[in-house]
Backbone as a chain_set.jsonl record, in Angstrom:
{"seq": "MKKKFRPYNFGIPIGIKIENLNKLFLYGIYEIEYSLYYKEKTYFLVIGELVYA", "coords": {"N": [[256.055, 261.837, 44.752], [255.157, 258.138, 44.95], [255.001, 255.141, 46.835], [253.95, 251.978, 46.293], [253.386, 249.205, 48.177], [253.937, 245.086, 47.629], [253.222, 242.225, 49.227], [253.149, 238.53, 48.292], [251.954, 236.159, 49.242], [251.783, 232.557, 50.568], [249.596, 230.361, 51.895], [248.447, 228.013, 54.593], [245.763, 226.732, 55.726], [244.38, 224.626, 58.714], [242.255, 223.122, 60.272], [240.418, 221.814, 63.392], [237.778, 219.938, 64.38], [235.4, 219.026, 66.68], [232.85, 217.455, 67.686], [230.033, 216.012, 70.218], [226.886, 214.594, 70.529], [226.259, 215.36, 73.186], [226.587, 217.684, 74.23], [228.879, 218.789, 74.085], [231.419, 220.54, 72.333], [234.035, 221.521, 70.76], [236.384, 223.08, 68.826], [239.158, 224.048, 67.073], [241.607, 226.369, 65.057], [244.065, 226.573, 62.781], [246.682, 228.543, 61.112], [249.265, 228.491, 58.588], [251.567, 230.583, 57.094], [253.719, 231.483, 54.45], [256.166, 233.575, 52.931], [256.33, 234.34, 49.759], [257.083, 236.04, 47.972], [258.067, 239.365, 47.265], [256.484, 243.014, 45.928], [257.423, 246.218, 45.021], [256.713, 249.211, 43.767], [257.291, 252.214, 42.186], [256.31, 255.539, 41.847], [257.062, 259.023, 40.315], [255.781, 262.374, 39.999], [255.284, 264.048, 37.173], [255.289, 266.688, 35.97], [252.391, 266.697, 36.27], [251.788, 264.607, 35.127], [251.668, 260.936, 35.777], [254.57, 258.923, 35.897], [256.34, 256.102, 36.029], [259.185, 254.52, 37.989]], "CA": [[256.732, 260.364, 44.605], [254.541, 257.793, 46.09], [255.209, 253.976, 47.095], [253.39, 250.982, 46.671], [254.169, 247.787, 48.283], [252.392, 244.218, 47.714], [253.414, 240.83, 48.977], [252.621, 237.458, 47.924], [251.906, 235.212, 50.167], [251.225, 231.382, 50.264], [249.018, 229.737, 53.618], [248.21, 226.58, 54.462], [244.743, 226.481, 57.033], [244.602, 223.374, 58.968], [241.157, 222.63, 61.272], [239.736, 219.985, 63.756], [236.217, 220.017, 64.873], [234.818, 217.284, 67.844], [231.345, 217.583, 68.518], [229.203, 215.213, 70.528], [225.681, 215.284, 71.064], [225.859, 215.689, 74.988], [226.802, 219.629, 74.366], [230.619, 219.135, 73.751], [231.828, 221.337, 70.879], [235.872, 221.673, 70.453], [237.118, 223.04, 67.413], [240.758, 224.903, 66.668], [242.107, 226.485, 63.221], [245.92, 227.41, 62.568], [247.391, 229.055, 59.493], [250.696, 228.434, 58.549], [252.016, 231.399, 55.926], [254.895, 231.726, 54.142], [256.358, 234.931, 52.096], [257.216, 233.926, 48.285], [257.659, 237.249, 46.292], [257.573, 241.18, 47.7], [256.803, 243.836, 45.234], [257.515, 247.256, 45.449], [256.497, 249.897, 42.866], [257.527, 254.091, 42.803], [255.803, 256.643, 41.044], [257.439, 260.13, 40.365], [254.678, 262.901, 39.618], [256.055, 265.106, 36.502], [254.539, 267.566, 34.774], [250.873, 266.067, 35.693], [251.831, 263.099, 34.375], [252.166, 259.568, 36.716], [255.543, 258.032, 35.479], [256.795, 254.95, 36.611], [260.441, 253.92, 37.449]], "C": [[255.824, 259.648, 45.428], [254.899, 256.33, 45.947], [254.166, 252.703, 46.601], [254.158, 249.339, 46.557], [253.182, 246.445, 47.929], [253.657, 242.83, 48.012], [252.879, 239.789, 48.714], [252.921, 236.647, 48.922], [251.019, 233.529, 49.975], [250.704, 230.389, 51.726], [248.465, 228.408, 53.462], [247.151, 226.879, 55.69], [244.412, 225.07, 57.58], [243.424, 223.676, 60.444], [241.085, 221.726, 61.74], [238.544, 221.255, 64.073], [235.906, 218.741, 65.686], [233.718, 217.85, 68.866], [230.874, 216.631, 68.881], [228.08, 215.595, 70.84], [225.117, 215.506, 72.297], [226.403, 217.308, 75.186], [228.493, 219.379, 74.591], [230.509, 219.307, 72.322], [232.848, 221.731, 71.208], [236.358, 221.956, 68.991], [238.0, 224.097, 67.578], [241.055, 224.854, 65.138], [243.417, 227.155, 63.468], [245.826, 227.332, 61.23], [249.116, 229.11, 59.521], [251.112, 229.076, 57.107], [253.291, 231.301, 56.003], [254.826, 232.391, 52.946], [256.865, 234.446, 51.033], [257.954, 235.195, 47.587], [257.241, 238.657, 46.764], [257.857, 242.046, 46.293], [257.15, 245.271, 45.804], [257.7, 247.75, 44.344], [256.835, 251.785, 43.289], [257.634, 254.509, 41.627], [255.975, 257.797, 41.077], [256.118, 260.945, 39.524], [255.652, 264.101, 38.817], [255.001, 265.633, 35.262], [252.984, 267.278, 34.534], [250.813, 264.875, 34.824], [252.356, 261.941, 35.613], [253.287, 258.781, 35.863], [255.86, 257.072, 36.548], [258.174, 254.511, 36.623], [260.473, 253.117, 38.249]], "O": [[255.521, 260.145, 46.513], [255.176, 256.085, 44.773], [253.103, 253.239, 46.913], [254.844, 248.681, 45.774], [251.955, 246.551, 47.914], [254.621, 242.539, 47.305], [251.673, 239.948, 48.901], [254.045, 236.474, 49.395], [249.939, 233.37, 49.406], [251.524, 229.814, 52.442], [248.111, 227.849, 52.424], [247.69, 227.292, 56.717], [244.135, 224.272, 56.686], [243.755, 224.325, 61.437], [241.434, 220.681, 61.192], [238.415, 222.479, 64.054], [236.168, 217.599, 65.306], [233.64, 218.338, 69.993], [231.036, 215.777, 68.009], [227.914, 216.697, 71.363], [223.942, 215.763, 72.558], [226.541, 217.892, 76.261], [229.106, 220.024, 75.442], [229.907, 218.686, 71.446], [232.768, 222.496, 72.17], [236.657, 221.085, 68.173], [237.629, 225.078, 68.223], [240.912, 223.961, 64.302], [243.682, 228.09, 64.224], [245.262, 226.567, 60.447], [249.899, 229.648, 60.303], [251.063, 228.39, 56.086], [253.985, 231.117, 57.003], [253.99, 232.194, 52.064], [258.006, 234.01, 51.19], [258.988, 235.285, 46.925], [256.074, 239.022, 46.618], [258.898, 241.982, 45.639], [257.144, 245.437, 47.024], [258.562, 247.25, 43.622], [256.646, 252.375, 44.353], [258.403, 254.258, 40.699], [255.173, 258.298, 41.866], [255.514, 260.383, 38.611], [256.459, 264.845, 39.374], [254.361, 265.236, 34.288], [252.346, 267.403, 33.488], [249.964, 264.405, 34.066], [253.374, 262.158, 36.269], [252.833, 257.941, 35.085], [255.66, 257.254, 37.749], [258.625, 254.106, 35.552], [261.386, 252.291, 38.259]]}, "num_chains": 1, "name": "protein.A"}
């Protein structure tokens, strides 16, 4: 028996960058992520063949 898992996510990255010519450099990054769907498959091995259930 073999199981595979796959989540489907939606993400929105947000970034800001502030820089000055006098050696000032500031940046920040943040991401909001939301899970939309979760998929799971189970496979069984039956006499040399892979059968999906």
